[in-house]
N, CA, C and O atoms as a GROMACS GRO file, in nm:
protein
  296
    1MET      N    1   0.611  -3.277   2.621
    1MET     CA    2   0.507  -3.249   2.511
    1MET      C    3   0.399  -3.166   2.555
    1MET      O    4   0.316  -3.212   2.633
    2SER      N    5   0.390  -3.037   2.509
    2SER     CA    6   0.288  -2.940   2.525
    2SER      C    7   0.150  -2.966   2.499
    2SER      O    8   0.128  -3.029   2.396
    3SER      N    9   0.077  -2.941   2.552
    3SER     CA   10  -0.082  -2.983   2.577
    3SER      C   11  -0.150  -2.912   2.440
    3SER      O   12  -0.089  -2.817   2.391
    4PRO      N   13  -0.280  -2.957   2.375
    4PRO     CA   14  -0.315  -2.907   2.227
    4PRO      C   15  -0.376  -2.725   2.314
    4PRO      O   16  -0.355  -2.620   2.254
    5ARG      N   17  -0.434  -2.728   2.428
    5ARG     CA   18  -0.493  -2.602   2.473
    5ARG      C   19  -0.338  -2.473   2.468
    5ARG      O   20  -0.332  -2.355   2.434
    6LEU      N   21  -0.255  -2.551   2.509
    6LEU     CA   22  -0.140  -2.432   2.507
    6LEU      C   23  -0.124  -2.422   2.362
    6LEU      O   24  -0.156  -2.312   2.316
    7GLU      N   25  -0.082  -2.507   2.281
    7GLU     CA   26  -0.032  -2.478   2.157
    7GLU      C   27  -0.149  -2.401   2.100
    7GLU      O   28  -0.108  -2.345   1.999
    8ARG      N   29  -0.275  -2.374   2.122
    8ARG     CA   30  -0.363  -2.295   2.041
    8ARG      C   31  -0.393  -2.166   2.114
    8ARG      O   32  -0.476  -2.091   2.063
    9ARG      N   33  -0.333  -2.130   2.236
    9ARG     CA   34  -0.346  -2.046   2.286
    9ARG      C   35  -0.188  -1.959   2.224
    9ARG      O   36  -0.172  -1.843   2.188
   10GLU      N   37  -0.113  -2.052   2.232
   10GLU     CA   38   0.013  -1.982   2.142
   10GLU      C   39  -0.008  -1.915   2.005
   10GLU      O   40   0.030  -1.804   1.968
   11THR      N   41  -0.078  -2.007   1.940
   11THR     CA   42  -0.134  -1.958   1.815
   11THR      C   43  -0.179  -1.851   1.779
   11THR      O   44  -0.149  -1.786   1.679
   12MET      N   45  -0.275  -1.820   1.885
   12MET     CA   46  -0.405  -1.739   1.912
   12MET      C   47  -0.293  -1.603   1.936
   12MET      O   48  -0.310  -1.499   1.871
   13THR      N   49  -0.219  -1.614   2.001
   13THR     CA   50  -0.124  -1.507   2.036
   13THR      C   51  -0.022  -1.461   1.925
   13THR      O   52   0.029  -1.350   1.938
   14TYR      N   53   0.005  -1.527   1.833
   14TYR     CA   54   0.066  -1.530   1.707
   14TYR      C   55  -0.018  -1.456   1.619
   14TYR      O   56   0.044  -1.364   1.566
   15VAL      N   57  -0.117  -1.463   1.590
   15VAL     CA   58  -0.244  -1.434   1.510
   15VAL      C   59  -0.262  -1.315   1.564
   15VAL      O   60  -0.199  -1.219   1.520
   16VAL      N   61  -0.335  -1.302   1.649
   16VAL     CA   62  -0.343  -1.153   1.743
   16VAL      C   63  -0.215  -1.058   1.724
   16VAL      O   64  -0.241  -0.945   1.682
   17GLY      N   65  -0.078  -1.088   1.749
   17GLY     CA   66   0.008  -1.022   1.722
   17GLY      C   67   0.006  -0.974   1.626
   17GLY      O   68   0.016  -0.852   1.619
   18TYR      N   69  -0.010  -1.060   1.505
   18TYR     CA   70   0.051  -1.030   1.367
   18TYR      C   71  -0.080  -0.924   1.284
   18TYR      O   72  -0.056  -0.849   1.189
   19ARG      N   73  -0.206  -0.940   1.344
   19ARG     CA   74  -0.306  -0.845   1.321
   19ARG      C   75  -0.277  -0.731   1.361
   19ARG      O   76  -0.281  -0.630   1.291
   20LEU      N   77  -0.244  -0.736   1.484
   20LEU     CA   78  -0.203  -0.611   1.545
   20LEU      C   79  -0.112  -0.488   1.456
   20LEU      O   80  -0.142  -0.373   1.422
   21ALA      N   81   0.021  -0.580   1.436
   21ALA     CA   82   0.144  -0.556   1.396
   21ALA      C   83   0.096  -0.487   1.251
   21ALA      O   84   0.147  -0.376   1.231
   22LEU      N   85   0.010  -0.534   1.152
   22LEU     CA   86  -0.031  -0.534   1.054
   22LEU      C   87  -0.121  -0.416   1.044
   22LEU      O   88  -0.131  -0.365   0.932
   23LEU      N   89  -0.194  -0.363   1.150
   23LEU     CA   90  -0.306  -0.280   1.150
   23LEU      C   91  -0.221  -0.150   1.218
   23LEU      O   92  -0.278  -0.041   1.204
   24LEU      N   93  -0.122  -0.149   1.273
   24LEU     CA   94  -0.031  -0.032   1.318
   24LEU      C   95   0.044   0.009   1.212
   24LEU      O   96   0.084   0.125   1.207
   25THR      N   97   0.072  -0.076   1.120
   25THR     CA   98   0.176  -0.065   1.036
   25THR      C   99   0.064   0.012   0.931
   25THR      O  100   0.085   0.132   0.914
   26CYS      N  101  -0.014  -0.028   0.883
   26CYS     CA  102  -0.109   0.051   0.770
   26CYS      C  103  -0.157   0.185   0.821
   26CYS      O  104  -0.162   0.291   0.758
   27ALA      N  105  -0.186   0.164   0.930
   27ALA     CA  106  -0.225   0.307   0.989
   27ALA      C  107  -0.104   0.422   0.995
   27ALA      O  108  -0.116   0.543   0.978
   28ALA      N  109  -0.006   0.360   1.018
   28ALA     CA  110   0.122   0.459   0.997
   28ALA      C  111   0.147   0.493   0.850
   28ALA      O  112   0.197   0.599   0.812
   29PHE      N  113   0.103   0.388   0.766
   29PHE     CA  114   0.137   0.416   0.657
   29PHE      C  115   0.053   0.506   0.570
   29PHE      O  116   0.089   0.607   0.509
   30GLY      N  117  -0.057   0.455   0.576
   30GLY     CA  118  -0.212   0.544   0.558
   30GLY      C  119  -0.188   0.728   0.612
   30GLY      O  120  -0.192   0.825   0.536
   31LEU      N  121  -0.175   0.729   0.706
   31LEU     CA  122  -0.138   0.845   0.743
   31LEU      C  123  -0.052   0.951   0.668
   31LEU      O  124  -0.082   1.064   0.630
   32VAL      N  125   0.080   0.871   0.656
   32VAL     CA  126   0.170   0.973   0.589
   32VAL      C  127   0.112   0.967   0.451
   32VAL      O  128   0.072   1.076   0.411
   33TYR      N  129   0.095   0.862   0.365
   33TYR     CA  130   0.056   0.869   0.231
   33TYR      C  131  -0.023   0.952   0.226
   33TYR      O  132   0.014   1.052   0.164
   34PHE      N  133  -0.162   0.954   0.285
   34PHE     CA  134  -0.269   1.026   0.215
   34PHE      C  135  -0.256   1.150   0.286
   34PHE      O  136  -0.357   1.221   0.286
   35HIS      N  137  -0.120   1.208   0.368
   35HIS     CA  138  -0.138   1.361   0.420
   35HIS      C  139  -0.253   1.369   0.490
   35HIS      O  140  -0.332   1.447   0.438
   36LEU      N  141  -0.304   1.301   0.623
   36LEU     CA  142  -0.401   1.344   0.687
   36LEU      C  143  -0.404   1.443   0.759
   36LEU      O  144  -0.505   1.505   0.790
   37VAL      N  145  -0.267   1.472   0.799
   37VAL     CA  146  -0.254   1.538   0.932
   37VAL      C  147  -0.097   1.617   0.841
   37VAL      O  148  -0.042   1.582   0.736
   38GLY      N  149  -0.062   1.736   0.941
   38GLY     CA  150   0.049   1.805   0.904
   38GLY      C  151   0.179   1.727   0.978
   38GLY      O  152   0.192   1.641   1.066
   39ALA      N  153   0.262   1.803   0.894
   39ALA     CA  154   0.389   1.695   0.910
   39ALA      C  155   0.424   1.655   1.069
   39ALA      O  156   0.443   1.540   1.110
   40ARG      N  157   0.426   1.756   1.135
   40ARG     CA  158   0.469   1.735   1.296
   40ARG      C  159   0.383   1.650   1.369
   40ARG      O  160   0.418   1.567   1.453
   41LEU      N  161   0.246   1.680   1.323
   41LEU     CA  162   0.162   1.585   1.407
   41LEU      C  163   0.168   1.456   1.360
   41LEU      O  164   0.161   1.360   1.437
   42ALA      N  165   0.182   1.443   1.211
   42ALA     CA  166   0.209   1.292   1.135
   42ALA      C  167   0.339   1.254   1.201
   42ALA      O  168   0.319   1.133   1.208
   43PHE      N  169   0.446   1.270   1.248
   43PHE     CA  170   0.582   1.239   1.326
   43PHE      C  171   0.548   1.196   1.438
   43PHE      O  172   0.583   1.087   1.484
   44THR      N  173   0.472   1.281   1.497
   44THR     CA  174   0.429   1.233   1.670
   44THR      C  175   0.339   1.139   1.654
   44THR      O  176   0.353   1.051   1.739
   45ILE      N  177   0.238   1.117   1.570
   45ILE     CA  178   0.152   0.981   1.554
   45ILE      C  179   0.218   0.879   1.522
   45ILE      O  180   0.203   0.783   1.598
   46VAL      N  181   0.306   0.862   1.411
   46VAL     CA  182   0.373   0.764   1.395
   46VAL      C  183   0.472   0.717   1.482
   46VAL      O  184   0.489   0.596   1.499
   47ALA      N  185   0.556   0.820   1.551
   47ALA     CA  186   0.658   0.783   1.676
   47ALA      C  187   0.518   0.665   1.769
   47ALA      O  188   0.516   0.544   1.787
   48GLY      N  189   0.443   0.750   1.800
   48GLY     CA  190   0.363   0.691   1.899
   48GLY      C  191   0.323   0.519   1.856
   48GLY      O  192   0.337   0.419   1.926
   49LEU      N  193   0.277   0.528   1.733
   49LEU     CA  194   0.241   0.373   1.695
   49LEU      C  195   0.355   0.292   1.659
   49LEU      O  196   0.340   0.178   1.615
   50GLY      N  197   0.463   0.344   1.675
   50GLY     CA  198   0.576   0.275   1.674
   50GLY      C  199   0.621   0.240   1.809
   50GLY      O  200   0.695   0.142   1.814
   51ALA      N  201   0.590   0.305   1.930
   51ALA     CA  202   0.599   0.243   2.036
   51ALA      C  203   0.505   0.149   2.106
   51ALA      O  204   0.528   0.088   2.211
   52VAL      N  205   0.389   0.147   2.028
   52VAL     CA  206   0.260   0.065   2.054
   52VAL      C  207   0.326  -0.066   1.991
   52VAL      O  208   0.327  -0.172   2.054
   53GLN      N  209   0.380  -0.053   1.863
   53GLN     CA  210   0.427  -0.148   1.776
   53GLN      C  211   0.522  -0.240   1.833
   53GLN      O  212   0.532  -0.356   1.792
   54MET      N  213   0.605  -0.185   1.942
   54MET     CA  214   0.749  -0.258   1.981
   54MET      C  215   0.660  -0.327   2.103
   54MET      O  216   0.687  -0.445   2.128
   55VAL      N  217   0.564  -0.268   2.176
   55VAL     CA  218   0.475  -0.356   2.281
   55VAL      C  219   0.394  -0.471   2.230
   55VAL      O  220   0.358  -0.562   2.304
   56VAL      N  221   0.369  -0.467   2.108
   56VAL     CA  222   0.302  -0.573   2.026
   56VAL      C  223   0.414  -0.687   2.041
   56VAL      O  224   0.411  -0.794   2.101
   57GLN      N  225   0.527  -0.614   1.951
   57GLN     CA  226   0.633  -0.731   1.902
   57GLN      C  227   0.674  -0.807   2.051
   57GLN      O  228   0.671  -0.930   2.057
   58PHE      N  229   0.708  -0.737   2.153
   58PHE     CA  230   0.758  -0.787   2.281
   58PHE      C  231   0.676  -0.879   2.327
   58PHE      O  232   0.722  -0.985   2.370
   59ARG      N  233   0.533  -0.853   2.326
   59ARG     CA  234   0.446  -0.935   2.416
   59ARG      C  235   0.396  -1.068   2.320
   59ARG      O  236   0.361  -1.175   2.369
   60CYS      N  237   0.399  -1.045   2.201
   60CYS     CA  238   0.304  -1.121   2.105
   60CYS      C  239   0.446  -1.206   2.054
   60CYS      O  240   0.446  -1.320   2.099
   61PHE      N  241   0.523  -1.184   2.001
   61PHE     CA  242   0.649  -1.238   1.900
   61PHE      C  243   0.754  -1.321   1.999
   61PHE      O  244   0.780  -1.441   1.986
   62LEU      N  245   0.822  -1.211   2.123
   62LEU     CA  246   0.904  -1.218   2.190
   62LEU      C  247   0.882  -1.306   2.326
   62LEU      O  248   0.963  -1.369   2.393
   63HIS      N  249   0.767  -1.288   2.337
   63HIS     CA  250   0.700  -1.340   2.468
   63HIS      C  251   0.766  -1.280   2.578
   63HIS      O  252   0.840  -1.347   2.650
   64ILE      N  253   0.743  -1.154   2.598
   64ILE     CA  254   0.822  -1.084   2.686
   64ILE      C  255   0.715  -1.004   2.780
   64ILE      O  256   0.682  -0.896   2.732
   65ASP      N  257   0.673  -1.027   2.868
   65ASP     CA  258   0.577  -0.936   2.944
   65ASP      C  259   0.616  -0.809   2.998
   65ASP      O  260   0.737  -0.788   3.004
   66ILE      N  261   0.537  -0.722   3.038
   66ILE     CA  262   0.576  -0.565   3.053
   66ILE      C  263   0.547  -0.540   3.221
   66ILE      O  264   0.565  -0.432   3.277
   67LYS      N  265   0.494  -0.678   3.295
   67LYS     CA  266   0.510  -0.664   3.422
   67LYS      C  267   0.648  -0.639   3.496
   67LYS      O  268   0.757  -0.681   3.458
   68ARG      N  269   0.633  -0.591   3.566
   68ARG     CA  270   0.757  -0.561   3.689
   68ARG      C  271   0.853  -0.644   3.712
   68ARG      O  272   0.972  -0.615   3.717
   69SER      N  273   0.782  -0.802   3.733
   69SER     CA  274   0.860  -0.917   3.739
   69SER      C  275   0.953  -0.974   3.643
   69SER      O  276   1.050  -1.047   3.662
   70ALA      N  277   0.899  -0.922   3.526
   70ALA     CA  278   0.967  -0.969   3.418
   70ALA      C  279   1.054  -0.862   3.327
   70ALA      O  280   1.079  -0.884   3.209
   71ARG      N  281   1.088  -0.765   3.385
   71ARG     CA  282   1.182  -0.675   3.324
   71ARG      C  283   1.282  -0.722   3.294
   71ARG      O  284   1.331  -0.702   3.183
   72ALA      N  285   1.343  -0.803   3.393
   72ALA     CA  286   1.475  -0.865   3.369
   72ALA      C  287   1.505  -0.898   3.224
   72ALA      O  288   1.617  -0.884   3.174
   73ASP      N  289   1.371  -0.954   3.141
   73ASP     CA  290   1.418  -1.008   3.013
   73ASP      C  291   1.430  -0.911   2.935
   73ASP      O  292   1.439  -0.941   2.816
   74LEU      N  293   1.433  -0.781   2.966
   74LEU     CA  294   1.439  -0.679   2.888
   74LEU      C  295   1.559  -0.613   2.825
   74LEU      O  296   1.544  -0.515   2.752
   0.00000   0.00000   0.00000
């Protein structure tokens, strides 16, 4: 059985991950929808936001660390 502290930490990881994923998605959507920058720059920024989104997904939802010792999980 897991401890309440561990459960709280895991729940917080999901909450932070959800909020980050939502923020990154809204940022990409708003950037394109409101035509804030040119097409090429928008593509570059959205690709960068997508890369950050992948890191958030790996860390917060799949529980895969980016450390060198955990790369076998990838």
